[in-house]
Backbone as JSON Lines, residues from 0, in Angstrom:
{"i":0,"aa":"M","n":[-9.06,12.57,19.12],"ca":[-7.69,12.47,18.65],"c":[-7.54,11.21,17.8]}
{"i":1,"aa":"Y","n":[-6.76,11.31,16.75],"ca":[-6.52,10.19,15.84],"c":[-5.71,9.11,16.54]}
{"i":2,"aa":"S","n":[-6.08,7.87,16.31],"ca":[-5.36,6.74,16.9],"c":[-4.93,5.77,15.81]}
{"i":3,"aa":"N","n":[-3.62,5.6,15.65],"ca":[-3.11,4.63,14.69],"c":[-3.52,3.21,15.06]}
{"i":4,"aa":"I","n":[-3.57,2.93,16.35],"ca":[-3.96,1.6,16.81],"c":[-5.38,1.28,16.35]}
{"i":5,"aa":"A","n":[-6.27,2.23,16.52],"ca":[-7.67,2.02,16.12],"c":[-7.8,1.99,14.6]}
{"i":6,"aa":"A","n":[-7.05,2.83,13.91],"ca":[-7.15,2.92,12.46],"c":[-6.55,1.72,11.75]}
{"i":7,"aa":"W","n":[-5.54,1.1,12.35],"ca":[-4.84,0.01,11.67],"c":[-4.91,-1.3,12.43]}
{"i":8,"aa":"D","n":[-6.12,-1.64,12.84],"ca":[-6.32,-2.96,13.41],"c":[-6.35,-3.98,12.27]}
{"i":9,"aa":"S","n":[-6.49,-5.23,12.6],"ca":[-6.46,-6.31,11.61],"c":[-7.52,-6.13,10.53]}
{"i":10,"aa":"E","n":[-8.72,-5.77,10.95],"ca":[-9.81,-5.61,9.98],"c":[-9.46,-4.55,8.94]}
{"i":11,"aa":"H","n":[-9.01,-3.38,9.4],"ca":[-8.66,-2.3,8.46],"c":[-7.46,-2.68,7.6]}
{"i":12,"aa":"F","n":[-6.48,-3.37,8.21],"ca":[-5.3,-3.79,7.45],"c":[-5.72,-4.68,6.28]}
{"i":13,"aa":"F","n":[-6.54,-5.68,6.55],"ca":[-6.91,-6.63,5.49],"c":[-7.89,-6.03,4.49]}
{"i":14,"aa":"I","n":[-8.72,-5.08,4.93],"ca":[-9.57,-4.36,3.97],"c":[-8.69,-3.58,3.0]}
{"i":15,"aa":"R","n":[-7.7,-2.89,3.53],"ca":[-6.77,-2.13,2.68],"c":[-6.0,-3.05,1.75]}
{"i":16,"aa":"L","n":[-5.52,-4.16,2.3],"ca":[-4.76,-5.11,1.49],"c":[-5.62,-5.64,0.34]}
{"i":17,"aa":"E","n":[-6.84,-6.02,0.63],"ca":[-7.72,-6.54,-0.42],"c":[-8.02,-5.49,-1.49]}
{"i":18,"aa":"A","n":[-8.15,-4.23,-1.08],"ca":[-8.39,-3.16,-2.05],"c":[-7.21,-3.0,-2.99]}
{"i":19,"aa":"I","n":[-6.0,-3.04,-2.45],"ca":[-4.81,-2.91,-3.29],"c":[-4.65,-4.13,-4.19]}
{"i":20,"aa":"L","n":[-4.91,-5.31,-3.64],"ca":[-4.85,-6.52,-4.46],"c":[-5.83,-6.44,-5.62]}
{"i":21,"aa":"A","n":[-7.05,-5.95,-5.36],"ca":[-8.05,-5.81,-6.41],"c":[-7.59,-4.83,-7.48]}
{"i":22,"aa":"E","n":[-6.98,-3.71,-7.06],"ca":[-6.46,-2.72,-8.02],"c":[-5.44,-3.35,-8.95]}
{"i":23,"aa":"R","n":[-4.68,-4.3,-8.44],"ca":[-3.61,-4.92,-9.21],"c":[-4.02,-6.25,-9.85]}
{"i":24,"aa":"G","n":[-5.25,-6.65,-9.63],"ca":[-5.74,-7.9,-10.19],"c":[-4.99,-9.11,-9.63]}
{"i":25,"aa":"M","n":[-4.65,-9.04,-8.36],"ca":[-3.87,-10.1,-7.72],"c":[-4.71,-10.71,-6.6]}
{"i":26,"aa":"S","n":[-4.61,-12.02,-6.45],"ca":[-5.34,-12.7,-5.39],"c":[-4.47,-12.78,-4.13]}
{"i":27,"aa":"L","n":[-5.12,-13.04,-3.01],"ca":[-4.39,-13.23,-1.76],"c":[-3.48,-14.44,-1.88]}
{"i":28,"aa":"H","n":[-3.94,-15.46,-2.6],"ca":[-3.12,-16.66,-2.8],"c":[-1.85,-16.32,-3.58]}
{"i":29,"aa":"E","n":[-1.99,-15.55,-4.65],"ca":[-0.82,-15.15,-5.43],"c":[0.14,-14.32,-4.57]}
{"i":30,"aa":"L","n":[-0.41,-13.42,-3.76],"ca":[0.43,-12.62,-2.86],"c":[1.18,-13.53,-1.9]}
{"i":31,"aa":"S","n":[0.49,-14.51,-1.35],"ca":[1.15,-15.41,-0.39],"c":[2.3,-16.15,-1.06]}
{"i":32,"aa":"C","n":[2.12,-16.58,-2.29],"ca":[3.2,-17.26,-3.02],"c":[4.39,-16.33,-3.26]}
{"i":33,"aa":"R","n":[4.09,-15.1,-3.66],"ca":[5.16,-14.16,-4.0],"c":[5.88,-13.6,-2.78]}
{"i":34,"aa":"T","n":[5.24,-13.68,-1.61],"ca":[5.89,-13.2,-0.38],"c":[6.45,-14.33,0.46]}
{"i":35,"aa":"N","n":[6.29,-15.57,-0.02],"ca":[6.72,-16.74,0.75],"c":[6.07,-16.79,2.12]}
{"i":36,"aa":"T","n":[4.81,-16.35,2.17],"ca":[4.01,-16.42,3.38],"c":[2.85,-17.35,3.06]}
{"i":37,"aa":"S","n":[2.66,-18.36,3.85],"ca":[1.59,-19.31,3.53],"c":[0.23,-18.63,3.6]}
{"i":38,"aa":"I","n":[-0.66,-19.08,2.73],"ca":[-2.01,-18.53,2.71],"c":[-2.69,-18.79,4.04]}
{"i":39,"aa":"S","n":[-2.4,-19.93,4.64],"ca":[-3.02,-20.24,5.93],"c":[-2.56,-19.27,7.01]}
{"i":40,"aa":"T","n":[-1.31,-18.82,6.93],"ca":[-0.82,-17.82,7.88],"c":[-1.59,-16.52,7.73]}
{"i":41,"aa":"L","n":[-1.83,-16.1,6.5],"ca":[-2.58,-14.86,6.27],"c":[-4.01,-15.0,6.77]}
{"i":42,"aa":"Y","n":[-4.65,-16.12,6.46],"ca":[-6.01,-16.33,6.93],"c":[-6.06,-16.4,8.46]}
{"i":43,"aa":"K","n":[-5.06,-17.05,9.04],"ca":[-5.01,-17.17,10.5],"c":[-4.86,-15.78,11.15]}
{"i":44,"aa":"M","n":[-3.97,-14.94,10.57],"ca":[-3.8,-13.58,11.09],"c":[-5.12,-12.84,11.08]}
{"i":45,"aa":"R","n":[-5.82,-12.98,9.96],"ca":[-7.09,-12.26,9.83],"c":[-8.11,-12.78,10.83]}
{"i":46,"aa":"S","n":[-8.25,-14.09,10.94],"ca":[-9.26,-14.64,11.84],"c":[-8.95,-14.38,13.31]}
{"i":47,"aa":"Q","n":[-7.66,-14.33,13.64],"ca":[-7.26,-14.07,15.03],"c":[-7.07,-12.57,15.29]}
{"i":48,"aa":"K","n":[-7.39,-11.78,14.27],"ca":[-7.31,-10.32,14.37],"c":[-5.9,-9.82,14.69]}
{"i":49,"aa":"N","n":[-4.93,-10.42,13.99],"ca":[-3.53,-10.01,14.11],"c":[-3.11,-9.28,12.84]}
{"i":50,"aa":"V","n":[-2.2,-8.36,12.99],"ca":[-1.61,-7.65,11.86],"c":[-0.23,-8.24,11.62]}
{"i":51,"aa":"P","n":[0.16,-8.43,10.36],"ca":[1.5,-8.96,10.09],"c":[2.59,-8.08,10.69]}
{"i":52,"aa":"N","n":[3.74,-8.68,10.97],"ca":[4.86,-7.9,11.51],"c":[5.42,-6.99,10.42]}
{"i":53,"aa":"L","n":[6.28,-6.09,10.82],"ca":[6.82,-5.09,9.89],"c":[7.54,-5.73,8.71]}
{"i":54,"aa":"H","n":[8.3,-6.77,8.96],"ca":[9.03,-7.44,7.87],"c":[8.05,-7.97,6.83]}
{"i":55,"aa":"T","n":[6.98,-8.59,7.27],"ca":[5.98,-9.13,6.34],"c":[5.28,-8.0,5.6]}
{"i":56,"aa":"V","n":[4.95,-6.93,6.3],"ca":[4.29,-5.78,5.64],"c":[5.22,-5.18,4.59]}
{"i":57,"aa":"C","n":[6.5,-5.07,4.91],"ca":[7.48,-4.54,3.94],"c":[7.57,-5.46,2.72]}
{"i":58,"aa":"T","n":[7.58,-6.76,2.94],"ca":[7.63,-7.72,1.85],"c":[6.38,-7.61,0.98]}
{"i":59,"aa":"I","n":[5.22,-7.49,1.62],"ca":[3.97,-7.32,0.88],"c":[4.04,-6.06,0.02]}
{"i":60,"aa":"C","n":[4.49,-4.97,0.6],"ca":[4.59,-3.71,-0.15],"c":[5.57,-3.83,-1.31]}
{"i":61,"aa":"D","n":[6.68,-4.53,-1.09],"ca":[7.65,-4.74,-2.18],"c":[7.01,-5.51,-3.33]}
{"i":62,"aa":"V","n":[6.26,-6.56,-3.01],"ca":[5.6,-7.35,-4.05],"c":[4.55,-6.51,-4.78]}
{"i":63,"aa":"L","n":[3.85,-5.67,-4.03],"ca":[2.83,-4.81,-4.63],"c":[3.43,-3.58,-5.31]}
{"i":64,"aa":"E","n":[4.74,-3.42,-5.17],"ca":[5.47,-2.29,-5.76],"c":[4.94,-0.95,-5.27]}
{"i":65,"aa":"I","n":[4.75,-0.88,-3.94],"ca":[4.33,0.37,-3.32],"c":[5.2,0.63,-2.1]}
{"i":66,"aa":"K","n":[5.22,1.87,-1.68],"ca":[5.94,2.27,-0.47],"c":[5.04,2.01,0.74]}
{"i":67,"aa":"L","n":[5.65,1.86,1.89],"ca":[4.87,1.66,3.1],"c":[3.84,2.77,3.3]}
{"i":68,"aa":"W","n":[4.26,4.02,3.08],"ca":[3.34,5.14,3.3],"c":[2.13,5.04,2.38]}
{"i":69,"aa":"E","n":[2.33,4.48,1.16],"ca":[1.2,4.34,0.24],"c":[0.19,3.33,0.76]}
{"i":70,"aa":"F","n":[0.69,2.28,1.39],"ca":[-0.22,1.28,1.96],"c":[-1.03,1.9,3.09]}
{"i":71,"aa":"F","n":[-0.36,2.65,3.94],"ca":[-1.01,3.16,5.14],"c":[-1.68,4.52,4.96]}
{"i":72,"aa":"A","n":[-1.53,5.14,3.8],"ca":[-2.2,6.42,3.56],"c":[-3.7,6.21,3.51]}
{"i":73,"aa":"T","n":[-4.43,7.01,4.25],"ca":[-5.88,6.89,4.26],"c":[-6.47,7.68,3.09]}
{"i":74,"aa":"E","n":[-7.71,7.37,2.78],"ca":[-8.37,8.01,1.64],"c":[-8.44,9.52,1.77]}
{"i":75,"aa":"D","n":[-8.52,10.04,2.99],"ca":[-8.56,11.49,3.14],"c":[-7.18,12.12,3.01]}
{"i":76,"aa":"E","n":[-6.14,11.29,2.99],"ca":[-4.78,11.8,2.84],"c":[-4.3,11.74,1.39]}
{"i":77,"aa":"I","n":[-4.86,10.84,0.61],"ca":[-4.41,10.69,-0.77],"c":[-5.62,10.41,-1.67]}
{"i":78,"aa":"S","n":[-5.89,11.34,-2.55],"ca":[-7.05,11.24,-3.43],"c":[-6.73,10.31,-4.61]}
{"i":79,"aa":"P","n":[-7.75,9.9,-5.34],"ca":[-7.51,9.09,-6.54],"c":[-6.6,9.8,-7.55]}
{"i":80,"aa":"E","n":[-6.74,11.13,-7.64],"ca":[-5.9,11.89,-8.56],"c":[-4.43,11.82,-8.13]}
{"i":81,"aa":"M","n":[-4.21,11.93,-6.81],"ca":[-2.84,11.84,-6.3],"c":[-2.26,10.45,-6.55]}
{"i":82,"aa":"K","n":[-3.07,9.42,-6.38],"ca":[-2.61,8.05,-6.65],"c":[-2.18,7.92,-8.11]}
{"i":83,"aa":"S","n":[-2.97,8.52,-8.99],"ca":[-2.66,8.46,-10.41],"c":[-1.33,9.15,-10.72]}
{"i":84,"aa":"V","n":[-1.12,10.32,-10.12],"ca":[0.13,11.06,-10.34],"c":[1.31,10.26,-9.8]}
{"i":85,"aa":"I","n":[1.17,9.68,-8.61],"ca":[2.24,8.89,-8.02],"c":[2.58,7.71,-8.93]}
{"i":86,"aa":"S","n":[1.56,7.05,-9.42],"ca":[1.78,5.91,-10.32],"c":[2.51,6.35,-11.59]}
{"i":87,"aa":"D","n":[2.07,7.48,-12.14],"ca":[2.72,7.99,-13.36],"c":[4.15,8.41,-13.1]}
{"i":88,"aa":"M","n":[4.42,8.98,-11.94],"ca":[5.77,9.47,-11.62],"c":[6.79,8.33,-11.61]}
{"i":89,"aa":"R","n":[6.35,7.14,-11.3],"ca":[7.28,6.0,-11.28],"c":[7.87,5.71,-12.65]}
{"i":90,"aa":"R","n":[7.15,6.14,-13.69],"ca":[7.61,5.86,-15.05],"c":[8.34,7.04,-15.69]}
{"i":91,"aa":"V","n":[8.53,8.08,-14.91],"ca":[9.19,9.29,-15.41],"c":[10.65,9.26,-14.96]}
{"i":92,"aa":"S","n":[11.55,9.73,-15.82],"ca":[12.97,9.76,-15.47],"c":[13.2,10.65,-14.25]}
{"i":93,"aa":"Q","n":[14.36,10.49,-13.63],"ca":[14.69,11.32,-12.47],"c":[14.67,12.79,-12.83]}
{"i":94,"aa":"E","n":[15.2,13.13,-14.0],"ca":[15.19,14.52,-14.44],"c":[13.76,15.02,-14.63]}
{"i":95,"aa":"G","n":[12.9,14.18,-15.2],"ca":[11.51,14.55,-15.38],"c":[10.8,14.75,-14.05]}
{"i":96,"aa":"Q","n":[11.12,13.88,-13.07],"ca":[10.52,14.02,-11.74],"c":[10.93,15.34,-11.1]}
{"i":97,"aa":"E","n":[12.2,15.7,-11.27],"ca":[12.67,16.97,-10.7],"c":[11.96,18.15,-11.35]}
{"i":98,"aa":"M","n":[11.77,18.07,-12.67],"ca":[11.08,19.15,-13.38],"c":[9.63,19.26,-12.92]}
{"i":99,"aa":"L","n":[8.95,18.11,-12.77],"ca":[7.57,18.13,-12.32],"c":[7.46,18.66,-10.9]}
{"i":100,"aa":"T","n":[8.42,18.32,-10.05],"ca":[8.42,18.81,-8.68],"c":[8.53,20.33,-8.66]}
{"i":101,"aa":"L","n":[9.41,20.87,-9.49],"ca":[9.55,22.33,-9.59],"c":[8.25,22.96,-10.1]}
{"i":102,"aa":"M","n":[7.64,22.32,-11.07],"ca":[6.4,22.85,-11.63],"c":[5.29,22.88,-10.56]}
{"i":103,"aa":"V","n":[5.19,21.82,-9.78],"ca":[4.17,21.77,-8.71],"c":[4.45,22.88,-7.69]}
{"i":104,"aa":"K","n":[5.71,23.08,-7.33],"ca":[6.05,24.15,-6.38],"c":[5.67,25.51,-6.95]}
{"i":105,"aa":"F","n":[5.84,25.67,-8.26],"ca":[5.53,26.94,-8.9],"c":[4.02,27.22,-8.89]}
{"i":106,"aa":"I","n":[3.21,26.19,-9.12],"ca":[1.76,26.43,-9.23],"c":[1.03,26.4,-7.89]}
{"i":107,"aa":"K","n":[1.72,26.09,-6.78],"ca":[1.06,26.07,-5.47],"c":[0.59,27.44,-5.06]}
């Protein structure tokens, strides 16, 4: 059975965070500055195998301009192609998003 506790321990959290930071060309130090979280706090969390609280995770996601579900989506849940579509959808008007949604429903 799948376990969120096992899947989202500190090690997995920081591996995911580093992957997203790399995608955006952002350092952990820059993230700490933009989230008003000291770099030492982030390093301490990692070394003590702690995961940030929900408020900090939400702040991190806001700075990274992603939704919580995007951070926690595993590779088997969201393919690179899906990531690309999601990224592109952010730049499409609301009307365009509605049209694309209808088109996807039609081709399923």
